[in-house]
N, C-alpha and C positions, 0 to 999 in steps of 0.2 A: 495478574499478566495482560497490559493492556495489546490490544496486536491491533493494528489498523490495515484494512484490506483493502483495495482497493476495489468498485464494484458501480455495476449497470444496475441500475436498482435501488428497494431500501430494507432488505432483511436476508437471516440468513442462507438461504437458498436460491440470494442473484447472483447472473454471472459473475463470473469475475472477470474487469476492464483490465485488461494487460495493461497502458500505459498506465504513470502512476503521473506524472505532470498532468496530464489532460484528465483521473481518468473523472468519472460523473459522480459521483460519489462516494464517500468512506466506510468501511464497517465498523465500527471503536467494539470489536470485541474483548473479555472476563475472560479468557481464559481460564479460566475455575467456573465459570457460572456460566458461562456463554451470557450474560446479561448483552443489551449490543444500545448501541444508541449510532446512530448515522450523524456522517461530516463532508460538509452542500464547498465542496475547496473552493465553489466556486470558478472553476479551469473554464470554460465555455468564455466567462469576458474580459480571461488573461492575456492578451498578446504579447508579451515579452515577459519571460520569468514564474511560470506557470511552472515549471518541477520545486525553482527555492519557497520560490512562497505554499504550493502545499507539502514537502516537507517540516516548511519550517510551521507552517501549522498542522502538524500531524504531531511536534514534538511538541508545540502549547498545551496538544489536547491529552499530552502524556506518553504516548504508546511508546514500547521497552520492541516491537518488532514490528516490520514493514513486507507486509504479502502483497508482490504485484509480478504484472511479467517486464515490466523493464522500468531502469532506473535512467534519466539522463546524467552528464557529466557533473554539474549544478550539486541538486540534487543528489546526488550519489556524496558528497562532500561536505553537504552538510547532514544527511544519517551518519558519516567516518567520526564527522567533528565530534560526535555527542552517541558515536557507540551504541548506534541501533543498528541493529542488524538487518539487510533486509534479504526476506525468500524469496526465492522463485519461485510462479506457476507460472499455467502453459492453456488453462484453460479448466471447466471445470464450475463450478457454485461455490463463495466463501465457505460453506456447512466442507466441504471438501479439504482443500482444502488449507482450514481449520484442522483437521481432521490430518489432516496429511505431516501436516506441521506440527503436529500432539504425534506422529512413529516418528518425523526424525525425519522424513519422505524429502522434502523441498529443496532442492540446495541453493545454498547460504548465493547471495548474487554477489562476488569474486572485483569487477568492471563495472564500468556505465558501461550500460548499452542508449546503442541510437535511438531508436524507431518509433520514439516520440517523437528525433526532427528531426522524419523521412519527411 
């Protein structure tokens, strides 16, 4: 399964970026093989609608789950409509987040947050 993890860097040991819509980068990780590629959402260039555009980009890339710290209401709706679960993480590295996801220790984000809109 392809997992999208918001990160600040470009590798499995990069720190998780707690902002979904304004994440610096996404790691797209095959949960079976741990092979990965990066996806630059270009969020720094987007003035409005970064969350929605990021969500659409991740869905187009084929992700089946997303790990991040926060998700705004519009991006949340995009993922809900596609039935792609969002998992909350509070820090650490992408590798640690993936391991916690495998152990089913990450809570599902059940409602949108507002951290990225503050």
